[in-house]
Steps between C-alpha positions, in 0.01 A plus 500: 500500500260539798514238773229238473228523764503209743239234421179549699310182578147473638642438848742792464211724393318409821818573698529838325141585597579402861805729503288786368231436763220486244194285460421356159272787400762763572778301334285455190422873491867597536589273207201623294349153488153363558469319833412171330803531272729568796352205691579267210857632485551438871349151473730411210214479249646769271861580407666809645638726228832685510309829495309400813821386669664834426199697630491302826872560548459873425220540756706327767806715432285812522374388840139521389382237747357551847798340671789734566753504785363656820154533344325500839694608809226377737445167329399180677712290264871564449676328209881507487712392205818545299859391552765622743875549503765472771802727462841336520735771376467817297358389161458142620186345650311175530153501347176303508345594164122562494308771322163513671263344246362247752450770764317719248281208405421418863411864568270503197320182603449637853373830364248324278390306809394830658803551725689824552858424400840655556770376264863549598773400256874505541719726287575205273132494401423872543783753446326753727495263800690577820544129572800328341704291743422229755537762772243717325259207490551434870404863556193456279394194702512712818296771330236244401483365855443848644225577246179396675303533176679198356325167551631290207859493371611331180878489557633428151842672477805300392722558802869435446566188707865582573726788594847499346846608609829503312810501718500695825317806365151528651230498232343839424377709208817712505743238624840488329452410138648176370727524198475233231875518438548352846379172357270236649324575828315284749169615651372368831121453499306522826127412518286812538232535766146393405306827497163331446527338844480844669160602360269291722732490799302780666207531258313170511199685356679534164418230248836428338548344157855411400668346196759228451693423182647161411704387200422166341331362813235232512155592630578325828826696534311824429249406768771437762674831409175691544423333833845573642474868407149521645568319826810708572349843443132485610380539140134445412540391137802424281502490121781277378600523136768313311681705237601189302181293494272809522293318762318699769356393835323670792603349835292554814566475878290183522757349263272485196587596144267686265520636144768259386526615141741627237250776421658788691198730466264236636726445799528872580126556471435197721758622751339844527153350533617277786680787670197730485272227638733381774603849611145560625548237770485583869720344766508469876841575640619305800673630812748251641539513878874496565622224728165321499512128436285308255412133536721197439398262224360203690166336571488644853478855368360458148182318394614137456304449177674806352846382607447156349370635167773764462775255590368263236506781241856591599614139477342473154681816379202734475704791639784553254753771601634768269849633576499872578742750653339411834555128447250230397138617519183297443168625363161413648358521849297313762313597815279384786221686675621599846321610815351846559500587130871430458649314203807277506669548163817417312794740493571726204830472313587160641568145387213278610725197466660622825178554695632349823773765504290802404167426670174689448375856544194602703298792366228702668280683245392851599209580272565480125808717482737391773667180615720454806751219448687298762804299399594661170356626173180310417427331170398720208197273483386624839234722345345204316509304825323778690223530240454123468477447875259794535272389216520126576467465879457123469852457356822503701807411290640632171767339282627673186783392270603575142426171327270447201165327482533157342354473152303195615404636843189307600339769718325805361724771642404859407761712320541877541719736299803641682618735224323818625607455863829525683534234766468638850249769407147536637373442148694176463370383837140577403543329164632191681229493764222551245636216290503239777255213463441196718643216293437233761364522856714738704751566220470813287730597214567743217770494233654839421594480134877495434548537875387208713223357718364609834377197696297596806357254750363474851684378810280190499617370162763226539834592340518180288176597324642845413824341380306259278301793358823687420674201344217409265448854372837681499840422353741561788798409283433793267477873561276768353706748300782252451803372684687745723822301489787680336 
């Protein structure tokens, strides 16, 4: 009796079309259907027959779609997927099972978005592949980094998280084979190196999308897991999915969460859309002058009405640290206009709750594409600060934190979408500056949706008035994106 074809739902039909790299018209033509009929099938308005399920499966097995491994050697987008193994002994290995369906779907969505795509699968997902082990994937990561055509990487392989050793014999493909008649054995597991962390170490121009799996986690636990992966490996976007609850979530560097849904296809399509939009961003890289000192955090060196406002925000818990491999790190930034075109800004990768220890950084902009920094790495928000100060010469101080707008905020604060923009980019800075409006004399503000406010004011505005403005409009006890404790 022939095996029954796996049930194909409307969502699964859409996923199949993504894997094939087809638009609706082409998918309808391949299945010998009218476009309107196919649309109704994909929208769940008509039942999918067993004959249609079988035909879709046949076309995929034949490789009739546009998306095949190594389809474009000079592609701008590189999608990697499939599972890996780690050899322990001859005929014994650890494995991270994955068979490439998500990677194929991602490649198809990117292709339909007009991108040239290279799809690389491991041997587990593609028997012809040269990549099988963790070591092979480390080699692939180096190959991607040296390929200057690559600008976006969807790193979706299931990398085996541990290496294993039994006894004193070093693990290897042809290491002495274990014999079952020898009885029970004990394997020592050692955490494997995180390959994804190597990709942007020297190629900051690569837009890196990574993936994190959880099992039976809450949405808040998924969020924390995604943030910790992102903050430790310089990743631009992380898709977290839970294999038990089927929930999905896109986590961003500004600590927001998007596409929180159990519809896997919707999450993947949203992820690709965000990646393609955000990858177009431009950044100004900073050159840190070694040995140069910044400025201490005190009212002698920093604008007093900035110090007072920031210290109030710190005391109220507006800067909530997330624990990373580098220690506790807070999101947000603040700055004061300095002399001779300089800007005094907060330090990147630091804990603002320890400002008196870490001090501030002084930056000297050199045109639009270069910044000289004294006293450490400047805030990622430095580009927004530069644009705001340039376009609003009457304003002198900027305070930004990741707290939500109160539902009953009395002032009419403009709101701008953050979803298309990565924080720290020129585009994010322009979006912020363009959104600023004078809410009361001398105080301008904009709320970046699912991100946080930028409050900008002149040196003549008394700090208590700024503090009152913040307290009546923003919830400093809460955090956009959710709590980072955990």
